[in-house]
C-alpha positions, 0 to 999 in steps of 0.5 A: 165245602163251597167253591167257585170256578171261573170258566170260559162260559162264566163263574159257577158255584159248586159244593165238594164232598167225599174222596175218590174219582170225580163225579159231577152231580146236578139237577136241571132246575134245582139250587143247592147249598152247603147242606148238600142233597140226599141224592148226592150224599151216598156217592160221597162215600165213594167219589169226590162229588162236585154238586153243581149249581147250573146257570141261574141257580144259587150264586152261579152266573146268570143267563143272558138268554133263556136258551142258556137254561136248555139241556144242550147249553147246560152240557156245554157249561158242565164241560167248561166246568170240568175243564176249568177244574182240571178233570181229564174226565169224570162221571156224572150222576143225575136224577129225574131231569138230571137223568135226562141231562146225563143222557144228553151229556153222554151223547154230546161228550162221551170222551169226557165221561167215565160213566153216567148214573141216571134214575127216575128218568126217560129217553123222550117226552113220551113219559109225559103222555103216559096216563101213569105219569102225574105229568100226563093230562089224562092223569087225575093229578095233572091239573093240580100239578100245573096249579102248584107249579104256577103258584110256586113260581109266583112271587106273591105266594107266601112261605107258609103256602109254599111249604104246603104246596111243596108237600102236596106235590112231593107226596104224589111222588113218595110211596108213603107219607111216612117216607116223605115225613122222614125225608123232610127231617134230613139235612138237605137242599135243592130249591126249585129254580123257577126260570129253569123249570119254566124253560124245561116245561115250555121248551126242552120237555116237548122236544126231548127225544134221544132214543135214536142217539142212545143206541150208539152211546158206549159210555157205561150207564147205571140206570135205576127207577122206583117201582111206583114212580109216578113221574117217570113210570118204570117202563121208561127207565127200562127203555133207557137201559135197553137202548144203551149198549152198555147199561144195567137197570136196577128197580127199587121195589118199594119206592116211588120217585125217590129211592135214595130217600125211600130205600136208603140202604138199597140205594147205598148198595146200588151206589157201590155197584157203580164203582 
């Protein structure tokens, strides 16, 4: 169900699924719609999921200043949404940069969170410097990734080209083409929001480092990663779990960056562990 909430920081669009304790789900630079998202779907079997469009995504309020796309500002927006919805506290789940946002949220507002669930993520910018990551300049895919991002952010790139580029980019983050093709058949949303992605690439990514702060976060945390993750290699997820005093770590042995698509049943079992 699509809804809007008026907050002290603007009006935000979100989608509700499932029943149970409240769980906020979002990604730092994705836009969702009524189709939901394959990451959020398993949680709706056990939680009341709020799938949120952050500022500048979907029909949520726009940014007056680019810094409003930052992770710090996004945490403030999430807190405003939580309060406006009347949730004394809730849990938060995020994948990839959504996982980084989960870490920021746990540091900034621990009393608002029952738990965080974060995967395919890292505690610092150093994942981008690891040759095993496609976002490292030393990785053989790096130059092409940058080209793809720029083309997807170019309004002149037509729809057919966008689909081909998105498939090429996605294939680098799936363990097999078969799994990617299966994932593409699912009902799903999550279009990239160019302005938010640009802000992350140009600002947040380079200064992201929460390793010191995580050591004092007592919020329960469920951290996971795919064994073949080409974006945030597994050692970075393990580092997150090791830094957090109250965390568990789950490794999906047959997945790249998207275990919720690549190992659906195993991911459902993982979600059950978080209850």
